[in-house]
N, C-alpha and C positions, 0 to 999 in steps of 0.2 A: 365544508366541501370545498376544494379545493380548485383551481384554474381551471386543473386539464377538464370533472368532472361538469365546470357550467359550462364551458367548449362543446365537450358530447352532447349537454341537455342543448344548445341552443344549436346544435347540429344535427336534432332531430326535428326541426322545421320542415316543414316538403314546399316545394317553391315550384310553381310553373307558371314560367310566364310567356304568354305569344301576345304576337301584334298583330292587330288583319290587318288587310291594303284595300281601299274599296275606292270604286271608281264612280265619280256623282252623275246622274246619271244626266239628261240629257237636259234638264230643268237647272244644271248646274246644282249648287247647297248652298244657304245661310245659317252660321250657327253660334249662337250666343257666348259669352265669354264664360270662360270654365264648362268647355263642354262636356267636362267628365257626367256631371249632374244631368246634365240633356242625354247622354247616350245610357247613364245610367237607369233610367227615366223607360225610358222605347225597352231598355235593357230586360225590367224584371215586368214588364207588362206582353214581352214574347215570350218571357222564363214562362211564366204562365199559363199562355194560349198553348205552348206544345209541348210541355215538361209536364204538366198538374191533373192527372188523367182522375182524380177524386171525384167522386157522384155529388156531395159539396165541395166548393170550393173553396169555404170559410172554416171546415172542416178537414184534415190533412188529417190521411194517412201515413203511419209508420217510414214504408219506405219511396213517398212521394218525393223526386228531385228539386224540386222547384220548392215545397218547405223545409227541406235541409236547406237548400243555402238561403232563401230569405227569410223561414222564419223557424228558424232553430229553435228547438225546446229540447230541455234536459231535464230529467229529474237527479237532485244532488240525496245525499247517502241517509236524506233524512226522506226520499217517496217526495220532494215538492217539485212542483215547477217551476225551472228557474225559467224566467217570462223571458221572451226571447228577443224585445227589449236590449238585452242587458246585458247577452253575447255579440263578440264581432261576426259580425259574416262573414266567408272564409272567401272572397276575393273582392279585389280593389279596380273600378274603369278609373283610367289617366288617359287620357287625349292630348296627341301630341300636336296639335295645333292651335296650344289655345293665345298667340297673336293673330289666326289669322281667322279669317267668318266666312268670305266668303270666299266659296270655290266653282271652276265652273263646269261648264258639260264633258266630262269625260277626264278630269282631274284628281289625281291619289291624295286621300285623306289616309292619316293611321289613326288606329286605337290599340294600346293598348290592357291586355286584363292578365292581372297576377294570381293565381288561385291557391289553395292552401291545405293541407292537411288532406282533408274523405273525398273532400269535392274536387281534387284531380284525378277521382276516381266519374266523373262526369263531365270531361272533357267534351266527349260528344255532342253532350247537349247543350256544353256553351260553345262549337263551332255549327252548330244545325240550330242557334240560337239567335248567332250573329249571321250566318247566311238571312233571314226573316226581319231582323232586323233595318237591314240593305232595302226589303220587300214590303216591309209597314214606312217609310223615310225618318229623317230627320230635319230636329232646327223648323226654321219656318214653310210653313208654307205643306210641312210631312212631304219632303220633294226625297225622290228614292236613289238609293247609289247600291253599287252590284260589285258583291261581297268575292274579290279576284287572287286575294288568296292569306291564305295563313302562317306562322314564322315562329319556329320556338326561339326563344332569348337564353341565352348560353349569359356567364357568371360575371362576361365584360361589358354586358345588358346587349348584345351585338348580335344578331341571325348569327344563328345554327344550321336551322333548315327547314324546308320547308313542309309543312305537315299540311296544307289541303289547297287545292286548285281544283276548278271545275267540278265545282257539286264533288268530291273524293277526300276522304278523311285518310293521312298515313300517317297515324301518331304507334309509335310500339314501345311507351311506360316512357318515354325519359321524363326525368326530373329535374334540375338545376342541384347541381353538389354542392350541400353552403356548407363544407369542410371549407374549402374556397373564397366565400363571402364573410367567413368570420377567421381567414389567415392572413398571415405577412408584415405582419405591423408589430412591431416592439418597441417599448420605451416610450413612447409618446405625452414633450410633455406640452405640446400645445394643439387643437384643434377649433377650424374654423367649420362653424355649421350653416352652411346653403338651406336658410327655407324655401323648396321652389314653389311650392303651392301654398297658401293661408290653410298657417298652423295653429288648428285649435287646441290649448292649450288649458284643460279646466283644472286645476289648484286650490283648494281647501275651498272648494264649489262652486268656487268662480274664474271666469276665463279669465284668461292675466297675460297682453300683449310684455308681461317681465315674460327673458329667453336666459332665464336665471337656467347653468347647467343641470343642476339639483331636481329641476322643474322640470325639463327636457326627459333625463334620463327614467324619471316617474317613468314618465306616460311611456319611452321607451317598453320599459319594464313592462308596462300591464300591458299594454297591447300583442307581448310575445304570448309571456307566460300565460295570457286568456288562448293566443289561438291554438299554443300547442295545447292548453287541460279539453276547451270545447273541440277542437277539430281533431287532434291528435290523439285520441284516445286518455284522454283526464291524463295527461301528465304534469306531474306537479316537479320543483323544485325545492325540495331540502335545505334554504340554506336560510342565512337571518339577513332578512332586505334591511332591517331594521339600522344594521350597521354597517352595510352599501351603501344610501341614501342618505351617513350620516360622509362618511369619505368624500361621498357624492357631491357632499356641499361645502365640499374644502377647497375643491373643481371653481377659481378665481374666473366672473366673468372678466375680461378686458379691454373687449370690445363691443360695443350693440350699434349696427345699423340695420335694425330690425322699424317697421312700421307695422299698423294697421291696416287690414282689406275688409274690405265689406264690402258683399256680399249678397244677394238674396234667388234665392226660388221656391217655385210651388211644390210642396208635396200633396200630391193626387190623395192620399195615404189619411192627412188630419185636415186636408181641404182648407188649407190658406198658405200665404204667404212666408215665410222660414228667412234671416238674415244668416249667416254662415261665415259672418265674418273671421280671421284670426293674422297672427303674424307671416308677412316675408321679408325678406333680404337677409342677411347676415349677423352674424355674432361670433367672434373668439375666446376662449377658453387655457388655460395656464394650469398645469399643476398635475398630480399622478392617475394620467389616463390610462393606464393597463389593463384595470379593472372593465375597463366601460368599453371599449374598445372594442369585442367581439360584440358586443351590444346594439352598438352602433351603428356597427355595419349590416346586423342585421333588420337593422330597424328602416334601411336605406331603402328593404324590400318590404316593407309589412307598414312601413309608411307610421306617424304617433302622432295622438292627437286624435277627436272627434270628427265623425265625418267620414270614415277614408275610403270607402265605399265609391265616392265622387273623385277620389282623388287628391284630396283634401290629407296634406301632414306628407307632402315629400322631403324628404332632407338630404342631404348630400353631406358626408363626414371629410373631412380631410385631414389630414392625421401630420405631425413634424414631431 
């Protein structure tokens, strides 16, 4: 398979990113660090309340929006049910305010959601849930906030157009142009990766703080190919990944300024506190980077590693 075929495969990823703007209520708002976890918790509860109409909410029917978004289950070619724990969720929640914890009454704060593949058709549910999340309340004391606006985000990360205001939705089916995301850079020999939020990388069954290039790349490939398979009509790429991973091992880590950051969240599903540490910082690599550029460009939108729905694994790739 040639580079053109791989790029075409990557361009099949359907991405829609929206940013919701809230106004803190009359009591203001106090949020914890890594707010993606807080927002993800409220998002899941409200989504089930407003989008699940199953008579038994522990057994979902085939077309239940909540079940698809949060508990995706599929049959493999042998009619065996694939556990929802093994299937990536088709969304990411990213809080833009991680360094700001308190908001005065009337102050604005932002929440970005990235939606993939088949989940895009449920955008109206996402916005409806965002509205009711504000009613339910966030953070300490479950303080309410008002959903003021929702904007589409373009390929450069800028607001493209407003699709929600005054409880009305104005969405015409637009998604991001994946060709713009994975084009424009050739013949790079140096790459700096910024690990913006804790990135949980698993290699040989263990979490690692070693940002070797091939470990990052393996994680990006797993993430992207899984999203394409489970949320884009089971698309598969016929390529020798062993050879691609071997080439990735030849890319040298020449500078590492990463550290391990531990944080905790309470899991309502598992009824316990969980540590969700990962690496933050930056690393610089040198080598033949051309085969890996489109994968890493796309990984900026899909994130890498574990627990991405909370906003973990957000990276930025800079090539020279």
